[in-house]
C-alpha positions as CSV (number, residue, x, y, z in Angstrom):
1,M,0.0,0.0,0.0
2,T,1.4,3.4,-1.0
3,V,1.6,6.4,1.3
4,A,-1.1,8.2,-0.7
5,T,-3.4,5.2,-0.6
6,G,-2.9,4.8,3.2
7,F,-3.6,8.5,3.8
8,A,-6.8,8.4,1.7
9,A,-8.0,5.4,3.6
10,M,-7.3,7.1,6.9
11,L,-9.1,10.2,5.7
12,V,-12.2,8.2,4.8
13,V,-12.2,6.6,8.3
14,D,-11.8,10.1,9.9
15,V,-14.7,11.4,7.9
16,R,-16.9,8.5,8.9
17,L,-16.0,8.9,12.6
18,A,-16.6,12.7,12.3
19,L,-20.0,12.1,10.8
20,R,-20.9,9.6,13.5
21,N,-20.0,12.1,16.2
22,I,-22.1,14.8,14.5
23,L,-25.1,12.5,14.4
24,R,-24.5,11.4,18.0
25,Q,-25.1,15.0,19.2
26,R,-28.0,15.7,16.9
27,R,-29.5,18.7,18.7
28,R,-26.2,20.5,19.2
29,S,-25.1,19.7,15.6
30,A,-28.5,20.9,14.2
31,I,-28.1,24.2,16.0
32,S,-24.6,24.6,14.7
33,I,-25.7,23.7,11.1
34,L,-28.6,26.1,11.4
35,A,-26.3,28.9,12.5
36,I,-24.0,28.3,9.6
37,S,-26.9,28.0,7.1
38,F,-28.4,31.3,8.4
39,G,-25.1,33.0,7.9
40,V,-24.7,31.6,4.4
41,I,-28.2,32.6,3.5
42,A,-27.8,36.1,4.8
43,M,-24.5,36.5,2.8
44,M,-26.1,35.2,-0.4
45,L,-29.1,37.4,-0.2
46,A,-27.1,40.5,0.7
47,G,-24.5,39.8,-1.9
48,G,-27.1,39.0,-4.5
49,F,-28.9,42.2,-3.9
50,I,-25.7,44.2,-4.1
51,E,-24.8,42.3,-7.3
52,W,-28.2,43.3,-8.8
53,I,-27.4,47.0,-7.9
54,F,-24.1,46.6,-9.7
55,W,-25.8,45.1,-12.7
56,A,-28.6,47.7,-12.8
57,T,-26.1,50.6,-12.4
58,R,-23.7,49.1,-15.0
59,E,-26.2,48.1,-17.7
60,G,-28.5,51.0,-17.1
61,P,-27.1,54.5,-16.9
62,A,-23.4,53.5,-17.2
63,V,-23.4,51.5,-20.4
64,T,-26.5,52.7,-22.2
65,Q,-25.9,56.4,-21.6
66,L,-22.1,56.4,-22.1
67,G,-21.7,53.4,-24.5
68,H,-19.0,50.8,-23.9
69,F,-16.4,53.0,-25.7
70,Q,-16.3,56.6,-26.6
71,I,-13.9,57.8,-29.3
72,V,-13.2,61.6,-29.2
73,K,-10.5,64.0,-30.0
74,P,-7.8,64.3,-27.3
75,G,-8.8,66.9,-24.8
76,Y,-12.5,66.8,-25.5
77,Y,-13.5,65.8,-21.9
78,Q,-11.4,68.6,-20.4
79,N,-12.2,71.5,-22.9
80,G,-15.1,70.3,-25.0
81,Q,-17.7,72.1,-23.0
82,A,-15.9,75.5,-23.5
83,D,-15.1,75.1,-27.2
84,P,-17.2,72.2,-28.6
85,F,-16.6,73.1,-32.3
86,Q,-12.9,72.5,-32.0
87,Y,-13.4,68.9,-31.1
88,L,-15.8,67.8,-33.9
89,L,-14.6,64.5,-35.4
90,P,-14.3,64.4,-39.2
91,E,-16.7,62.3,-41.4
92,Q,-13.9,60.0,-42.3
93,M,-14.3,58.4,-38.9
94,R,-17.2,56.4,-40.4
95,E,-14.7,54.7,-42.7
96,D,-12.0,54.3,-40.0
97,L,-14.6,52.4,-37.8
98,A,-16.0,50.2,-40.6
99,N,-13.9,47.2,-39.6
100,I,-15.0,47.6,-35.9
101,K,-18.7,47.4,-36.9
102,E,-18.0,43.9,-38.4
103,L,-16.8,42.4,-35.1
104,P,-19.2,39.8,-33.8
105,T,-19.0,41.3,-30.3
106,V,-20.1,44.8,-31.5
107,R,-23.7,45.7,-31.5
108,A,-23.5,49.2,-33.0
109,V,-21.2,52.1,-33.8
110,T,-23.0,55.4,-33.8
111,P,-22.1,59.1,-33.8
112,R,-23.2,61.7,-31.2
113,I,-23.3,65.4,-30.9
114,D,-23.5,67.3,-27.6
115,L,-25.1,70.7,-27.6
116,N,-26.9,73.2,-25.4
117,G,-28.9,76.4,-25.8
118,L,-32.5,77.6,-25.3
119,I,-35.8,75.9,-26.0
120,S,-39.0,78.1,-26.4
121,H,-42.7,77.3,-26.5
122,G,-45.0,80.3,-26.5
123,D,-43.9,82.8,-23.9
124,N,-41.7,80.2,-22.0
125,T,-38.0,79.9,-22.7
126,L,-35.7,77.5,-20.8
127,T,-32.1,76.2,-21.1
128,F,-31.6,72.7,-22.4
129,T,-28.8,70.2,-22.9
130,A,-29.2,67.9,-25.8
131,K,-27.7,64.8,-27.4
132,G,-28.0,64.4,-31.2
133,L,-27.9,60.6,-31.9
134,D,-28.9,57.9,-34.3
135,P,-32.6,57.0,-33.5
136,A,-32.2,53.5,-34.8
137,L,-28.9,52.3,-33.2
138,D,-27.9,54.5,-30.3
139,P,-27.9,52.5,-27.0
140,A,-28.8,55.6,-24.9
141,L,-32.4,55.3,-26.1
142,L,-32.8,51.8,-24.7
143,Y,-32.6,53.0,-21.1
144,L,-35.2,55.8,-21.4
145,I,-38.6,55.5,-19.8
146,I,-41.2,57.1,-22.0
147,P,-44.4,57.7,-20.0
148,E,-46.1,59.6,-22.8
149,G,-45.7,59.7,-26.5
150,G,-43.4,57.5,-28.6
151,K,-39.7,56.9,-29.3
152,L,-37.5,58.7,-31.8
153,R,-38.1,57.3,-35.3
154,P,-35.5,57.3,-38.1
155,D,-38.1,58.4,-40.6
156,D,-39.1,61.5,-38.5
157,P,-36.2,64.0,-38.6
158,E,-38.2,66.7,-36.6
159,G,-39.4,64.5,-33.7
160,V,-37.6,65.0,-30.4
161,L,-37.8,63.6,-26.9
162,I,-37.6,66.0,-23.9
163,G,-37.2,65.2,-20.2
164,T,-40.3,65.0,-18.1
165,G,-39.1,67.7,-15.8
166,L,-38.3,70.0,-18.8
167,A,-41.7,69.3,-20.3
168,A,-43.5,70.2,-17.1
169,N,-41.6,73.4,-16.7
170,L,-42.0,74.4,-20.3
171,G,-45.7,73.5,-20.3
172,V,-45.8,71.4,-23.5
173,R,-47.7,68.4,-24.6
174,V,-46.9,65.6,-27.1
175,N,-47.0,66.9,-30.7
176,D,-46.5,70.5,-29.6
177,R,-44.0,72.6,-31.7
178,V,-40.9,74.0,-30.0
179,V,-38.0,76.2,-31.1
180,F,-34.4,75.4,-30.3
181,L,-31.7,78.1,-30.3
182,T,-28.0,77.6,-30.0
183,G,-24.7,79.2,-31.0
184,T,-22.7,78.4,-34.2
185,R,-19.0,78.2,-34.8
186,R,-18.8,81.8,-36.2
187,G,-20.5,83.2,-33.1
188,G,-24.0,83.6,-34.6
189,I,-27.3,82.1,-33.5
190,N,-29.3,79.5,-35.3
191,A,-32.8,78.2,-34.6
192,V,-34.8,75.2,-35.8
193,E,-38.3,74.2,-35.1
194,A,-39.1,70.7,-33.9
195,R,-42.1,68.6,-32.7
196,I,-42.4,66.9,-29.3
197,Q,-42.4,63.2,-30.1
198,G,-42.6,62.2,-26.5
199,F,-41.5,62.7,-22.9
200,A,-38.6,60.7,-21.6
201,S,-37.2,60.0,-18.1
202,T,-34.0,58.5,-16.8
203,S,-35.2,58.6,-13.2
204,M,-32.6,61.2,-12.4
205,K,-34.6,64.4,-11.7
206,A,-31.7,66.8,-12.4
207,Y,-31.1,65.2,-15.7
208,D,-34.8,65.1,-16.7
209,D,-35.1,68.8,-16.0
210,V,-32.8,69.9,-18.8
211,M,-32.3,67.0,-21.2
212,V,-33.4,66.7,-24.9
213,W,-32.7,63.8,-27.3
214,M,-32.9,64.6,-31.0
215,P,-32.0,62.9,-34.3
216,I,-28.4,63.7,-35.2
217,T,-29.5,65.2,-38.5
218,L,-31.6,67.8,-36.6
219,A,-28.7,68.5,-34.3
220,R,-26.3,69.0,-37.2
221,S,-28.7,71.4,-38.9
222,L,-29.0,73.3,-35.6
223,V,-25.3,73.8,-35.1
224,R,-24.7,74.0,-38.9
225,E,-21.9,71.5,-38.7
226,A,-21.2,68.0,-40.0
227,G,-19.3,65.3,-38.0
228,A,-19.8,64.4,-34.4
229,H,-18.3,65.0,-31.0
230,A,-18.0,61.3,-30.2
231,W,-18.5,57.9,-31.8
232,I,-20.1,55.4,-29.5
233,I,-19.2,51.7,-29.7
234,S,-21.9,49.5,-28.1
235,L,-21.1,45.9,-27.4
236,R,-23.4,42.9,-27.2
237,E,-22.0,41.9,-23.8
238,T,-20.3,44.2,-21.3
239,K,-17.9,41.3,-20.4
240,D,-16.2,41.8,-23.8
241,T,-15.0,45.3,-22.9
242,D,-11.4,44.3,-22.3
243,Q,-11.2,42.1,-25.4
244,V,-12.5,44.9,-27.7
245,A,-10.3,47.5,-25.9
246,G,-7.2,45.5,-27.0
247,M,-8.4,45.5,-30.6
248,L,-9.1,49.2,-30.6
249,A,-5.7,49.9,-29.1
250,G,-4.0,48.0,-31.9
251,D,-5.8,49.8,-34.7
252,E,-3.4,52.2,-36.4
253,R,-6.1,54.4,-37.8
254,L,-7.4,55.2,-34.3
255,R,-4.0,56.1,-32.8
256,S,-4.7,59.9,-33.1
257,Y,-8.0,59.7,-31.2
258,E,-8.8,59.2,-27.5
259,I,-10.5,55.9,-26.9
260,T,-12.2,55.7,-23.4
261,P,-14.0,52.7,-22.1
262,W,-17.1,53.1,-19.9
263,T,-15.2,52.0,-16.8
264,K,-13.3,55.3,-16.8
265,L,-16.3,57.4,-17.5
266,A,-18.9,55.9,-15.1
267,D,-17.7,57.7,-12.0
268,F,-21.0,57.0,-10.1
269,Y,-20.8,53.3,-10.9
270,N,-17.2,53.0,-9.7
271,K,-18.0,54.8,-6.4
272,T,-21.1,52.7,-5.9
273,V,-19.0,49.5,-6.4
274,E,-16.3,50.7,-4.0
275,L,-18.9,51.7,-1.3
276,L,-21.1,48.6,-1.5
277,S,-18.1,46.2,-1.7
278,R,-16.9,47.6,1.6
279,Q,-20.3,47.1,3.1
280,I,-20.5,43.5,2.0
281,N,-17.1,42.8,3.4
282,V,-18.4,44.0,6.8
283,I,-21.3,41.7,6.5
284,K,-19.0,38.8,5.7
285,L,-16.9,39.6,8.8
286,I,-20.0,39.7,11.0
287,I,-21.2,36.3,9.6
288,A,-17.7,34.8,10.1
289,V,-17.7,35.9,13.8
290,I,-21.1,34.4,14.3
291,I,-20.0,31.1,12.8
292,L,-16.7,31.1,14.8
293,L,-18.5,31.6,18.1
294,S,-21.1,29.0,17.3
295,I,-18.7,26.2,16.1
296,G,-16.1,27.1,18.7
297,N,-18.7,26.5,21.5
298,T,-19.9,23.3,19.9
299,M,-16.5,21.8,19.5
300,T,-15.4,22.8,23.0
301,M,-18.4,21.1,24.5
302,S,-17.7,18.1,22.3
303,V,-14.1,17.8,23.6
304,M,-15.3,18.1,27.2
305,E,-17.9,15.4,26.9
306,R,-15.5,13.0,25.0
307,T,-12.5,13.5,27.2
308,V,-12.6,9.9,28.4
309,E,-13.0,8.6,24.8
310,I,-10.0,10.7,23.8
311,G,-7.9,9.4,26.6
312,T,-8.9,5.8,25.7
313,A,-8.0,6.3,22.1
314,M,-4.6,7.7,22.9
315,A,-4.0,4.9,25.4
316,L,-4.7,2.4,22.6
317,G,-2.0,4.1,20.5
318,V,-3.8,6.7,18.5
319,R,-1.4,9.5,17.8
320,R,-2.1,13.1,19.0
321,R,-2.0,14.5,15.5
322,R,-4.7,11.9,14.5
323,I,-6.9,13.3,17.4
324,L,-6.2,16.8,16.1
325,G,-7.1,15.8,12.6
326,L,-10.3,14.0,13.7
327,F,-11.7,17.2,15.4
328,L,-10.6,19.4,12.5
329,T,-12.4,17.0,10.1
330,E,-15.5,17.2,12.3
331,G,-15.6,21.0,12.3
332,T,-15.0,21.1,8.5
333,L,-17.7,18.6,7.9
334,L,-20.1,20.8,10.0
335,G,-19.2,23.8,7.9
336,A,-19.6,21.9,4.6
337,I,-23.1,20.6,5.6
338,G,-24.2,23.9,6.9
339,G,-22.8,25.7,3.8
340,L,-24.5,23.4,1.4
341,C,-27.9,23.6,3.2
342,G,-27.5,27.4,3.2
343,V,-26.6,27.6,-0.5
344,V,-29.7,25.5,-1.5
345,I,-32.1,27.5,0.7
346,G,-30.5,30.8,-0.1
347,Y,-30.7,30.2,-3.9
348,A,-34.4,29.1,-3.6
349,L,-35.2,32.3,-1.5
350,A,-33.3,34.5,-4.1
351,Q,-35.4,33.1,-6.9
352,I,-38.7,33.6,-5.0
353,I,-37.8,37.1,-3.9
354,S,-36.7,38.0,-7.5
355,Y,-39.9,36.7,-8.9
356,V,-42.0,38.8,-6.4
357,G,-39.6,41.8,-6.7
358,I,-38.3,44.2,-4.1
359,P,-40.1,47.5,-4.3
360,M,-37.6,50.3,-3.6
361,P,-38.4,54.0,-2.9
362,P,-36.8,56.7,-5.0
363,S,-33.1,57.2,-4.1
364,P,-31.9,60.8,-3.4
365,G,-32.0,62.7,-6.7
366,M,-34.3,60.2,-8.4
367,S,-37.8,61.0,-9.6
368,R,-39.2,57.4,-9.3
369,G,-38.8,54.2,-7.4
370,F,-37.8,50.8,-8.9
371,T,-38.2,47.1,-8.4
372,A,-35.1,45.3,-7.4
373,A,-34.1,41.7,-7.5
374,I,-31.4,39.3,-6.4
375,I,-28.7,37.9,-8.7
376,V,-26.8,34.9,-7.3
377,T,-23.6,34.4,-9.3
378,P,-21.3,31.4,-9.1
379,A,-18.7,33.7,-7.3
380,I,-21.2,34.4,-4.5
381,V,-22.0,30.7,-4.1
382,W,-18.3,29.8,-3.9
383,Q,-17.6,32.7,-1.5
384,A,-20.4,31.5,0.8
385,L,-19.2,27.9,0.8
386,L,-15.6,29.0,1.4
387,L,-16.7,31.3,4.2
388,S,-18.6,28.5,6.0
389,V,-15.8,25.9,5.6
390,V,-12.9,28.1,6.5
391,T,-14.5,29.7,9.5
392,T,-15.6,26.4,10.9
393,L,-12.1,25.0,10.3
394,L,-10.6,28.0,12.2
395,A,-13.2,27.6,15.0
396,S,-12.2,24.0,15.4
397,V,-8.5,24.6,15.7
398,Y,-8.4,25.5,19.4
399,P,-10.7,22.8,20.7
400,A,-8.9,20.2,18.5
401,W,-5.6,21.4,19.9
402,R,-6.9,21.1,23.4
403,A,-8.1,17.6,22.7
404,S,-4.7,16.5,21.3
405,K,-2.8,17.9,24.3
406,L,-4.8,16.0,27.0
407,V,-2.8,13.9,29.4
408,I,-3.8,10.3,29.0
409,V,-4.1,9.5,32.7
410,D,-6.1,12.7,33.5
411,A,-8.4,12.1,30.5
412,L,-9.1,8.5,31.7
413,R,-9.9,9.7,35.2
414,H,-12.2,12.6,34.0
415,N,-15.6,12.7,35.8
416,R,-14.5,10.0,38.3
């Protein structure tokens, strides 16, 4: 028999003995398993809820509003608001990006123009901020909530969407005519008339109070310029961002432009991830402490009750390290059983809660609430299992060490 085979056989025996000891003290073991399962369930539900927040923030305002990549002239983000006409991209960009459009991971490549000015209806005049975009392909339109009216249509060059707050302040209805005024490159003023196609909301009140979405053809006629301030690359899957970033970096035709992924532009998302990640780490720490105290107490009581058995085993020649390993195996087995039970129950609860939905009130700065859910990823499941097994193993170290250090004579005379 080889050393590996002998060790495997010994491990099987230790697992069987550990399982028998767990079943022998059923009530105490059940309480310990319940505590571990409760901790795992709490971690999965909390982690799944935060994972949903990450997903909603990433795939909502971050990716759809910004696009997965923005291609602009260098310096546009720093100085583009002050002098937007100096940062217009040439029309040849469409040809430079032709090969990017053919990538299977790319959903769309579309131009955008940013502009601002005044919007008038009757006697009311307000400031606005607008995006000129492709009504058929731009991902920004996917995230918009349109409570009244319809979406932008490629066959309607005069239809625009305005924010719900701007519409209320301006006093307009769907199909009303409005006039947009903005400055031109030569310092003059240009105006165009458009029709309200519908009202749009991003759920961000400050954004909805000033925002307008219009076809890029209308925006170009308003500023009397061709080209675009940015070209937006939208991917089919956000997980492909790094792969496509490498392809863009290696394209010689794009070396003179600034290519920025959404991860560098989504400041709110990055801060949300940092904040909530710290919070979930605190939750993990609390759960770990609960499991440590629970299993530590269970294993200590087990050592005290089995002191005579331990002394008898050592008197018959069982080595101290074997005693140590037996109690560590018992603690690890408790953690594994509790972790698996917690994962099964936690996943079932996550599915039920997600089906029902979690109604959430409007966050600060938002105009409406939302319905949340719970996303349980494989990483969350493995972290929960690892937490349960590692903490129970650590909690078993001291009781197991005490058991292995018992004096044989004193152990045999225990309770006599």
